[in-house]
C-alpha positions in Angstrom: 78.9 122.9 168.4 81.0 119.4 170.1 84.9 120.1 168.8 85.6 117.0 166.2 87.2 114.6 168.1 90.3 113.1 165.8 93.2 110.7 166.8 95.5 113.7 166.7 93.9 115.5 169.8 92.0 113.7 172.2 93.9 109.8 173.2 96.7 111.8 174.7 94.0 112.3 177.3 93.2 109.1 178.2 94.5 107.6 181.0 95.3 104.2 178.9 97.4 106.5 176.5 99.5 108.1 178.8 100.1 104.9 180.9 101.0 102.8 178.1 103.3 106.3 176.6 105.2 106.1 180.5 106.0 102.2 180.2 107.6 102.6 177.2 109.8 105.8 178.2 111.1 103.8 181.5 111.5 100.7 178.3 113.5 102.9 176.3 115.3 105.2 179.1 116.4 101.5 180.8 117.7 100.7 177.4 120.2 103.6 177.6 120.8 103.0 181.2 121.7 99.3 180.6 123.9 100.7 177.6 121.9 98.9 175.0 122.0 99.6 171.1 118.5 100.5 170.6 118.7 99.7 167.0 120.3 96.0 167.3 116.9 95.8 169.5 115.1 96.8 167.1 116.0 95.1 164.2 115.8 91.6 166.3 113.5 89.5 164.1 112.8 92.7 162.3 111.0 94.3 165.1 109.1 91.7 167.0 112.1 91.8 170.0 111.4 95.2 170.5 107.5 94.6 170.5 107.6 92.0 172.8 109.6 94.1 175.0 107.3 96.7 175.3 103.9 94.6 175.7 106.0 93.1 178.8 106.6 96.7 179.9 102.4 97.6 179.6 102.2 94.5 181.6 104.8 94.5 184.2 104.0 94.4 187.2 107.5 96.5 188.5 106.7 99.4 187.5 106.8 101.2 190.8 110.2 99.7 191.5 111.2 100.0 187.5 110.8 104.1 188.3 113.2 104.0 191.6 115.5 102.4 189.8 115.6 104.9 187.0 115.8 107.2 189.5 119.2 105.9 191.3 122.7 107.0 190.1 123.8 104.6 188.3 126.0 104.0 190.3 124.4 103.3 193.4 121.5 100.9 190.9 122.3 97.5 191.1 120.8 95.0 188.8 117.6 95.7 188.1 116.5 92.0 189.2 112.7 92.8 188.9 112.4 93.7 185.6 111.0 91.3 182.8 113.1 91.9 180.0 116.2 92.5 181.5 117.5 89.3 180.6 117.1 90.3 176.9 118.7 94.1 177.4 121.4 92.2 179.2 122.4 90.0 177.0 122.3 93.3 173.8 124.4 95.8 176.0 126.6 97.4 173.6 130.3 95.8 173.4 
């Protein structure tokens, strides 16, 4: 007898699912590090801006740079010029 696969127990084991989750966490960490109001980001264009930023992260070719930048102490980290979402996030910094 085989176990029935459901949406709750098997996609998390897929490499693409782990990839997407890691990238989503990187965006969340970048938002926090840059002092962006996450609710403001989420509300822009009824969530479309946030969804677009997620897609940009998922497709980004600078994941290694992002992880390295996030691993640095905040005082040591320069602006993340490699990040295609940086102009958006920088414009949304908490004031």
